[in-house]
Steps between C-alpha positions, in 0.01 A plus 500: 500500500197661336587861571646710776380816674666729747190478720235229505186574702286197578142618546334760281241632745502854638821454703698324226379742235588795725856367535523466121354845441732682739806324358406575141403860580830579672731708277802337663398140436570358154470128572253246365193398704267203460185430700391137525122478546316173467151647449481821296120508551558551876172321572626362832760768572496666841535838329176443307304359795601754762265747668742763359521745789776720640551646847755697698378369836773255596687486829854472356670796328636288214154374406366855514784617275433224246133587479569873475727425204222284355252784547719741302538241227125432476424869472749537213449159335308637202806702402776266619358193326382671183584330170449701181326765706252259657525416870293273723198633685526353849171657618677584825266625774608625844211464750745374763534205735313509830650279772260451790624403845332367811606618843762225512645610166496875548855520636644322196295721266635814668859374490467412132345840432799676653742303282293568189483874563873515566566340163272718294171311485191721481289333768258611772413338831124514556292455814169305483300825485714618206440170323125523555485852356715415198340162429142493634448155345775353722429345841761603754390244758813352657725747317746713699669681208562495128794595281409644159724565203407847378692465172733255330290193580239323292469257214581471131488268199777254582470313171552824309810571707637155418428536129638854497829390658529209257415704192751772591773250585456328163505837322835567671646173370419243769426156356212301650533125465187289531649210691519335840821480702568132568853511644800715584857416414758616752874547461637536850349804668311619192197407294629442149183409315124460517367174357157535346229234489510498119865391506666836441793616714539874562826637631484789748730754656248570777187304589208681664248282680165675454300179481234606750326204666742268320812675630596227746493232231723711275749569780512128584611428142818687588543330838366798697224490764257790483222531762231600252183293462190533280195588709147542370302819561131520411332825395123543500282745306165620633220749436361736761183697432588784738768750391816541709626850413879551493566140601873425543656156527396402851687250717293378793672393825409142402726532194206501258538769233263649244508776239292626209558351156296702252136473607578193711738408783777248546607346829722235652701388801812295562393154616614370840826306500328164529310575176791650308705215350757531224309452175490602136128422471275794412171366630313768697448436872128586516472385862734785596243752377204337672671429832735795546467783250126563473437508878783752541370713212148509642628604845710782357258635236130444579413535129712192432249277678309484169784461251493262204810301407551534123844355432834381634849401398817370658863593444832399649718690744875437490499468876827551685465250784792660687364851554246583224725767348686528171827317442721715279856478375774245456542161661814505719650191336358519146617845406310549173165375633279794598170463682186707447264280697280449805287815484213325678222699336692825446653405164304730271541812713866428566584384146631839381730539801618140482560526126701817542701350786592178320590694185737714707665193652558359152635823356684652796542217748327714764171673574479862385137618527383315813717312747320167525790303646292394802288285265806294406513120511761505776237595760347155456818309580563738791148448641434874483139549384352836408197558722227665294201570727256627235416176319185470292 
């Protein structure tokens, strides 16, 4: 054995680093923590390639609660993650999310709005005339209503959040190991060790799977099936000569989204199922922009008829094929294996809540801040999916 830690976290992205941070920052936890991360440059990490946005507009109370916790954390991150008096600048902006609905989708939008208001989200339901007055650059053709986040929604520097969590965790004593997990050694109903690709063997009291798009492969090393697959998402950058004052992140009824990014805009859409295979390739799907995104943009914003594509990138979602929601907590038969997986595009905004939750399970054996039991692994075996209606 080449060392032993009370907690080993595999995956040093935003979720894994949040778990490590919350453990190390807890006054009641005095154990040792190691984070195994195979690429400390994070060049291909989902955390670094995300569109880095946060919203409260979900349809399920637990998802709303996780994002509200994340919002509080983002607003205080400069202080919470400060090291030697210097904290990260997340450049957090709150112009809101604007969900647009056709006549067929208005009922769902209204039902979601009611749930969001009940659970503290600051959102407004707008009629087409309201939308036209607020956003004169927006075409309301085919739109029956819109739901706008008035505060607590927007975008931030996701890479700075990741680096801030990592830097603070290390300052609190967490050890980051540059290595790749190549195997898990089990002793009955427990994971006893993590075998690294360089030949080292690391003993663990608790193993946290925060391996993102590679979570299923890690779980399989311990004989556990996890319905999480890597799925590619392409993001496109474009210029528009006409200004769009007060532009929020807009989600068209087609699923196409766009938002400002400095003086430019970024946009994207989830591909149809037949064009969404499991893959770890990061090649941009340019046909998706030409065939689907640009036509939708031009219909919704007349000024976008003359845009110029200036860049693009692709990142990976850790896509939960069961119900596209997080999988959190212990495996029912491998008691010291904890999941923090399957966020399906919500990982950055839910990383603080997930990190806090997993840290509480390790330290207390139960959730204390947020009750996230419904995201447990047991719902998969029971065939009990969480139905989230606001999917972007």
